[in-house]
C-alpha positions as CSV (number, residue, x, y, z in Angstrom):
1,X,9.9,-35.6,25.1
2,X,12.0,-36.3,22.0
3,X,9.8,-34.3,19.8
4,X,10.4,-31.3,22.1
5,X,14.2,-31.7,22.0
6,X,14.2,-32.2,18.2
7,X,12.1,-29.1,17.8
8,X,14.4,-27.1,20.1
9,X,17.4,-28.2,18.3
10,X,15.9,-27.5,14.9
11,X,14.9,-24.0,16.0
12,X,18.2,-23.3,17.2
13,X,19.8,-24.4,14.0
14,X,17.5,-22.3,11.9
15,X,18.1,-19.2,14.1
16,X,21.9,-19.9,14.0
17,X,22.0,-20.4,10.2
18,X,19.7,-17.6,9.5
19,X,22.0,-15.0,11.2
20,X,25.0,-16.4,9.7
21,X,26.7,-15.1,6.6
22,X,28.4,-17.3,3.9
23,X,31.2,-15.8,1.9
24,X,33.7,-16.6,-0.8
25,X,37.3,-15.1,-0.7
26,X,40.3,-15.1,-2.8
27,X,43.6,-13.1,-3.0
28,X,47.3,-13.3,-2.7
29,X,49.5,-14.6,0.1
30,X,53.1,-14.0,0.9
31,X,54.7,-16.9,2.8
32,X,58.0,-17.7,4.4
33,X,59.4,-19.8,7.2
34,X,60.5,-18.6,10.6
35,X,62.8,-20.2,13.3
36,X,66.2,-21.6,13.3
37,X,68.3,-21.5,10.1
38,X,65.8,-19.5,8.2
39,X,67.6,-16.2,7.9
40,X,68.6,-16.8,4.3
41,X,65.2,-17.6,3.1
42,X,63.0,-15.3,0.9
43,X,59.2,-15.0,0.9
44,X,57.2,-16.7,-1.7
45,X,54.1,-15.2,-3.5
46,X,51.1,-17.5,-3.5
47,X,47.4,-17.5,-3.2
48,X,44.4,-18.0,-0.8
49,X,41.0,-19.0,-1.9
50,X,37.9,-20.4,0.0
51,X,34.6,-20.2,1.7
52,X,33.9,-18.3,4.9
53,X,31.4,-18.6,7.6
54,X,30.6,-15.6,9.9
55,X,28.0,-15.8,12.7
56,X,27.5,-12.6,14.6
57,X,26.4,-13.8,18.0
58,X,26.3,-10.4,19.6
59,X,26.0,-6.8,18.3
60,X,29.5,-6.2,16.9
61,X,31.0,-9.6,17.8
62,X,31.2,-12.4,15.6
63,X,32.6,-16.1,15.3
64,X,34.5,-16.6,11.9
65,X,35.6,-19.8,10.3
66,X,35.7,-21.3,7.0
67,X,37.7,-23.6,4.8
68,X,40.6,-22.0,2.8
69,X,43.2,-23.4,0.5
70,X,46.4,-21.4,1.0
71,X,49.8,-21.6,-0.4
72,X,52.9,-21.6,1.9
73,X,56.6,-22.0,1.4
74,X,59.8,-20.1,0.8
75,X,62.6,-19.4,-1.6
76,X,66.4,-19.3,-1.3
77,X,67.7,-17.4,-4.3
78,X,67.2,-19.0,-7.7
79,X,68.4,-22.5,-6.8
80,X,65.7,-23.5,-4.2
81,X,62.0,-23.2,-3.7
82,X,59.4,-24.9,-1.6
83,X,55.9,-24.6,-2.1
84,X,52.8,-26.3,-0.3
85,X,49.1,-26.1,-0.4
86,X,47.3,-26.4,3.0
87,X,43.6,-26.6,3.7
88,X,43.2,-24.3,6.6
89,X,40.4,-23.8,9.1
90,X,40.5,-20.5,11.2
91,X,38.6,-20.2,14.5
92,X,38.5,-16.4,14.9
93,X,36.5,-14.0,17.2
94,X,35.8,-10.7,15.4
95,X,35.0,-7.3,16.6
96,X,32.9,-5.3,14.1
97,X,33.1,-1.6,14.4
98,X,30.6,0.6,12.4
99,X,32.7,3.1,10.5
100,X,29.9,4.6,8.1
101,X,26.5,3.4,7.3
102,X,26.9,0.1,5.6
103,X,30.7,-0.1,6.3
104,X,32.4,-1.7,9.3
105,X,36.0,-2.3,10.2
106,X,36.5,-5.9,11.4
107,X,39.4,-7.1,13.7
108,X,39.7,-10.8,14.1
109,X,42.0,-13.3,15.6
110,X,42.3,-16.7,17.1
111,X,43.8,-20.2,16.4
112,X,43.8,-22.0,13.1
113,X,44.4,-25.7,12.0
114,X,45.8,-26.6,8.7
115,X,46.6,-29.8,6.7
116,X,49.2,-30.0,3.8
117,X,47.5,-31.6,0.7
118,X,50.2,-30.9,-1.8
119,X,53.6,-29.5,-2.3
120,X,56.8,-29.5,-4.3
121,X,60.4,-28.8,-3.3
122,X,62.8,-27.8,-6.0
123,X,66.6,-27.6,-5.3
124,X,69.4,-27.4,-8.0
125,X,67.3,-28.7,-10.7
126,X,65.7,-31.7,-8.8
127,X,62.1,-31.9,-7.6
128,X,60.7,-33.8,-4.6
129,X,57.4,-34.0,-2.7
130,X,57.5,-31.3,0.0
131,X,55.5,-33.8,2.4
132,X,58.1,-36.6,2.4
133,X,58.4,-39.1,5.2
134,X,60.2,-36.5,7.3
135,X,57.8,-33.6,7.0
136,X,54.6,-33.1,9.0
137,X,51.5,-32.3,7.1
138,X,49.5,-30.9,10.2
139,X,50.1,-27.3,11.2
140,X,48.4,-25.1,13.8
141,X,48.9,-21.6,14.9
142,X,47.6,-18.1,15.6
143,X,46.1,-15.8,13.1
144,X,45.3,-12.0,13.3
145,X,43.7,-9.9,10.8
146,X,41.8,-6.5,10.0
147,X,39.4,-5.9,7.3
148,X,36.3,-4.2,6.1
149,X,32.7,-5.0,5.2
150,X,31.2,-2.7,2.7
151,X,27.7,-4.2,2.2
152,X,28.2,-7.5,0.7
153,X,31.9,-6.8,-0.4
154,X,34.8,-7.8,1.9
155,X,38.5,-7.0,2.1
156,X,40.7,-8.9,4.6
157,X,44.3,-8.6,5.5
158,X,45.7,-11.2,7.9
159,X,48.9,-12.8,9.3
160,X,49.1,-16.5,10.3
161,X,52.1,-17.8,12.4
162,X,52.5,-21.5,12.7
163,X,53.5,-22.8,16.1
164,X,54.5,-26.4,15.1
165,X,57.8,-27.5,13.6
166,X,57.5,-28.6,10.0
167,X,59.5,-31.7,10.6
168,X,61.3,-33.6,13.5
169,X,64.8,-32.4,12.5
170,X,63.9,-28.7,11.9
171,X,62.8,-25.8,14.1
172,X,61.2,-24.0,11.0
173,X,57.6,-23.0,11.1
174,X,55.2,-21.5,8.6
175,X,54.4,-17.9,8.6
176,X,52.1,-16.2,6.0
177,X,50.3,-12.9,5.3
178,X,47.4,-12.6,2.8
179,X,45.3,-9.9,1.3
180,X,41.9,-11.2,0.1
181,X,38.7,-9.8,-1.4
182,X,35.4,-11.5,-0.9
183,X,31.6,-11.4,-1.3
184,X,28.9,-12.2,1.3
185,X,25.8,-14.2,0.3
């Protein structure tokens, strides 16, 4: 009995992995904070880079996830800037629509979870760790995106909106947009 279960699990993993696509992506992000007392903040240019996993479980419908490093933060004039790097895992469902032979439009969306791994806040010449004792490292939210698959090449535009406050004393939340290019293996 154990051999049958092991065989079935192994067969499912092989089928699941064989029909999955791994990719690398990288590009630019534009981040800011939204919520109370964030009207005077300006967006901050950053980056997104990482590995993606795309499993098409039905014709034109896929599950997309991965592990991405993405910079988030904001600016307030020349005197203040805050930057943070998060490791982010999206859990998106994607609809893939054939556009021309070899080219598909991809619309995706779903939740994400992120964990802040590094950051620096500069204000009036002083610099401190963005993730001090008052700040929360964990973030979660909703992401939406649209892109195209052209053979093995990818272009993806997305927006992520955090749903959690960045600290106990602030109602500010992360928001970022990104434009990335990638390659599928």
